[in-house]
N, C-alpha and C positions, 0 to 999 in steps of 0.2 A: 532342427539343430539340437544337439545333445547338450543337456544342462547338468549331467550327472557329476561333473567335476567342479561345479560351482557350488559354493556354500552360501545359503541365504539366511537372513535373520528369522527368528521364530515369528516376529511381528514386524510389519513394515508397510511402506507405501509402494504400490506397484504402478509403474508408469514407464514411459519411453525415455524422457529426458527430465531429470529431477535435480539439477544442480543448485536450485535456489529454494528448495522446499523448507518450510518452517515446521513440518509435521513431526520430525524426530524431537525437536525442542518441546513442542506441545505435549507429546506423549511422555517425554521424559519428566516434565513437570507434573504429569498425572501419576508418575511412579513407574512407568514402563521403560526400564533402561535397555531392554532388548530391541526396541523399535529402531528400524533402519530403513534405508532406501533400496528398492529393488528395481533397477533399470533394465528393461528387457526390450528387445526388438520384436517386431511382429512374428518373426520366425521362431523366436525363443519362447513365446507365450504358451503354445500348446504343451510343450514338454514340462514347463514349470507347473501349469495347472494340473496336468495329469499326475505329476509326481507328488503333489500335495505336501510339499516339505515345509509347511508353515502351520502355525496355530491360528493366526488371524492376520488379515491384511486389509488395508484400504486400497482403493483403486481410483486412479485418476486418468486424465486424458492420455491416450485415446482408447482405453480398454474398458470403459464402464459398461459397454454393451457387448464387447467381444468376449468377456469372461462368462457370460450367462450360459452358453451351451455346456460348460464344464461343471455347472452347479447342480446339486441334487434337490435343492429346496430353495424357494424364494419367499421372502416376507410379502405380505399384502402390498406394502408400500413399493417395494422393488418391482413387483409384478405390474402394478398400476402404472408406475413411472416408465418401466421398460429400461431401467438402467440400475446398475449395482455399484456402490462405492465401498461396501464393507463385506468381507467374506470371513466366516468363522469355520474352522474345521471341527466338527462335532466329535464326541468321544467315540462314535462308531466309524469315524473316518469320512463320513459324508460331508459335503460342503454346503453351507447355508449362506445365501446371499441376501443382503439387506441394503437399504438406502437411507443413510443418516443425513444426507445432504438436505433433504426436505425439512428435517428437524433444525438443521443449522440455518437454512434460509428463513424459516419461520421465526426463529429466534432473532436473526439479524433485523428483519423488518419490524418485529415487535420492539426491539431496543431503540429503533429510530422513530417509533410511533407512526409507521406507514401502514395504512389499512387498505387492503385490496378490495374489500367488499364493495360491490357496485361500481368499481373503477374499470376504465378501459386501459388495458395493459399492453405494452409493446415489449416483446421479448427479443433481444438481439442475439442471434446465434441459434443453431439447430442441433447441437451436440447433446451429450448426456446431461449437462447442467441445465440446458434449455428444457429438457424433459421434466426435470425437477421443478423448474419455474412454472411450467404449464400445470403440473399436478397441484402445486400450491395455489395457483389461481383458481383451480376448480374447488379445492378445499375451502378457500377463503371466500368464495362467492363473488369473484370478479365478474363484471358485466361482460367483458370479452378479453381474450388473450390472443394477440396476433403475433406470429413468429416472423421475424425478418432474417433472411439469409441472402447470401450473395447471388444465388441462382434460383431462388424460389419465386413463386408468383408474387409474393410481397418481398421486394428487395430494396436495396439502398438507392435505386433510381426512382422508385415510385412511392417510397415510404412517406413522403411529404403529404400524401393524400390522407393519411390517418390523423386528421386534425383533431379528432376527439381524444387522442392519447392523453392520459392523466398520469400514468406511471410508466417509466422505462426501467427494465431489468436487463443489464448487460451480462450475458453469459459467454461472450467471446473473449479471447486472450488479447484483443487489441488494447494497447496501452500498458500492458504488464511489463515488468523489468525483463530484459534491458531495453525494450521498445518504448520507454517513457516518452510522454509528450504527444502520443497519437490518440485520436478519439474515433470511435466507430461511427459517430453520427453527430449532426448539428442539432442541438436541442432547441434552438431558437425557432424552428419551424413548427413547433407544437404549442399553440396558444393556450391550451387547457392543462398543460403539464404542471404537476404539483410535487412530484417526487422522482428521484433518480437513484437506482440501486445498482452497484457494480460489485460483482463477486470477486473481482481482483483485490488482492491484499498487499501486493508489492508492485508499485508504491502504495502508500497508505491513501493518498488522494490521487486518483488518475486524472488525466486531462478532462475526461467526462465529468467526474465529480467536481472538479474545480470550476468547470463551466456552470454546473448546477448551483454550486455555492454562490457564485457571482450573480446568478439570476435570482437568488433568494429562495431556492427550492429546498425541500427536505431531501436529505441525502443519507445513504448508508453504504459503507465500504466493507469489503469482504472479510476482514480479519476476525470479527466476531462469528461469522458463519463458519469459518475454518475451525475455530476453537470449539464451537458448539457441536459441530458434527463429529469432531474428534472425541469429545467427552462422551457422546452417545455411542460411538464405536468402541471406546474403552469399556463401557458398561457391557457391551455385547461380547467383547473379547474375554472378560473375566467374570461375567455373570453376577455383577454386584453394582449397586447404584452409587453414583458419585454425588457428592454434596451439590445442591443447586447453585451455590455461590461460586463453584469452580470456574465457570466460564468467565465471570467478571474478574476473579482473582488472577487467572492466567492472562486475561486481556491486559490488566494493569501491568503485570510483569513484562509481557512482550512489548507493550506500548512504550514503557520506559527504557527497555533495552534497545529497541529498534529506532526510536525517534531520533532525528537530527535536531540539534539546537542551533538556530541560525541567528547570528548577531549582526545587526545593521546599526549604522549611526554615522555621525560626522567624522571626517578625517581627524585622527588624533584623539578620539574620545576614549580610547582604552579598549577597543573591541578585542584586539589580539591578546592583551594581558588577561582580561577577564575570561576570554574563551579558553586560554591555557589552564586557568584555575578551574574552570568548569570541567574540562576534560579530566583533570586529576581527581576532582571531587566525585564525578559520576562514572568514571572508568570508561569514558568514550574517547575515541581517537580525536586528535586535534588536527584541523585542516584550515588553511588560510588561502582564500581565493587569490590574493595578491602574490603570495609565494608560489602558488600553482602557476600563475601567469608568468612570473619571472623565470621559473624553471623551464617552462615550455618555450619561452622566447630566447632564453640564454642571455638575458640582460635585465638590468634593474628597471623598475617602473619609470623613474626620471629619465633613464636612457631611452625607453620606448617612446615617451612623450616627446623627447628632444629630436629623435630621429624620424619617427613615423607619425606623431600627432595623437590627439585624444581619440579620434574616431577609430583608429586602428587598435588602440588599447581597449576600447569598449567592445570591439569584436572579440578580442582575445578573452576579455573578462566574461562575456556571455558564454563562450565555449567552455571556459573553466567552470562556471557556475552550473551549467547543464550537466557536466560530469559529476561535480560534487553533490548536486541535488539528488542524483540517482542512488548515492550511497546511503547506508543506514548506520545508526549507532555512532554518529560523529557530532562534534562541535565545530561549527564552521564560522570563522571570522571572515567578514567580507570587506571589500573596499567601500569607501564612503559614497561612491557614485553608483553602486549596484542597483539602487532604487530607480535609476533613470530609465530603465527598461522593464516593462511589465513581464516580459518573458523570463527575465532573471528571477523575479520574485515568485512566479509560478513554479519555476524549477526548484527553488528553495522550499516553498510551502508544501510541496507534494509529500515530503517525508518528515515534516516537523514544524514546530511553531517558529515564528519570527519574533525576535526580541529587539526592540529599539532601545539602545543604550544612550541616554541623554547625559550631557555634561555642559557646564558653563563654557561659553565661547572663550573666555579668557584663560581657561584651564586646558584648552586643546593644544596638543603638540603640533608644531608646524614644520619642524626640521625635515628636509628631504621630501617634502610633499609638493608636487609641481603646481597644484591648483590653489593651495592655501598658504602662501608664503607670508601673508600679513593678516592682521585682525580684520581689516576691511574686506579682504578676500573671503575670510571665513563668514563674515556677516552676510555677504552676497550669496554665498553657497547655501548658508543656513536658510535664508529667506526663500530661495528657489526650491529647496528640498524638504522643508519641514513637514509640509502636508503629506508628502509621499512617505516619509519616515513613519509618521503617525498612522497614515491610512493603511499601510502594509503590515503594521505591527499587530501581533496577537497579544503581546504584553509589552509594557513600557517600564523600564527601570532606570533610576538615576545613578550615575557613577560618581558618587561623592564620598566613598568610603574606601577602605582597603580592598583590593581586588578579590581577595579570598572571601570577604564578607558579602560583597556584591554577588559573587558566584553562588554562595550559599543561599542567598535570598532567591535568586533565579531558580536554582534547582529545587528548593522547597516548594515554590509555586508550581513548577511544572510537574513535579512528582505527584502533587495532590490534584492537579487538573484532570478531569475525567477523560478527555478525548484528544490529548496531544502526545 
């Protein structure tokens, strides 16, 4: 296919479908304002590579191996791994291919204090990133590195035989946005497991990672890997070293930009009011699960309860929360009973911290609330839910001041927290 009438950026990310990529944002923070997205079909790839109309590109699924025949030179890392994720056009016009993914993956594991030396590692997936994981296992001195694929000799039907597995590295796209909530494997079948790594970065916590957290295992999600490999690629593009603090600096910026802030608490405790103040304070969109349900149902929550009952409302609420939890960069106020279903809380937790907003029962609003019309009703609800509120909360704040001041305390705490 002829690419001559298409204009491409001088720097960018090459892939097939890239609607949700964070790469332009990362490279922009590194100072590269020319970085863009280059979406090509398999038929368009040869013409693009032969034209060489770029200064430097990163390469992602499914082209990390497909670009190699067009390159004039490979780094030792790219040659060993057998996959390329960074290409630089040299001054003489030749194309040089490298692999910065291994730098990013090594940085990611180091940041989570996950040591592969002497460990039995299970690598999920057989694509380009799987090749990187295998190379890192060799470099780090892992005892073994077994690859699981859908049709390989080691597959998802017989993987339970690998009881010795101590570390899992997921290199598949299973669980990535918009397919949130899916997991490639049941980690409970591995009795020796101590750490789980997922290269996916959207959502921040995949279903796989949340399973590992619940089991008390060490975990590492892909955002730091994405940033670290981008920093190394930037150095190759421009031939100059980037400050070693750049990865963590950019991580903090992206973390604060992308994270959701989820507010839970008793009916009438001020979740919506505080959430609105938070959205203004930190520049995030405000969303309310109750409003989401009402808009979808075309009636108010009291009307839903009166006509269809609580069970029907809870189903609508779960569907709403699943959609809201997929979003990024939002402040989400929830209904008081959202904690009654674990699936709701997992959906919220995947992209940000959960804040329990406490308030004296006598101060709670009761008007228009179908389950909390009296103080006795509130006490009964509080007694049945308090352990869930506290158990699901990453942070607890008391709503005993002006909403703006409460919002400021929450945002200050979250802004300074390292991993939310």
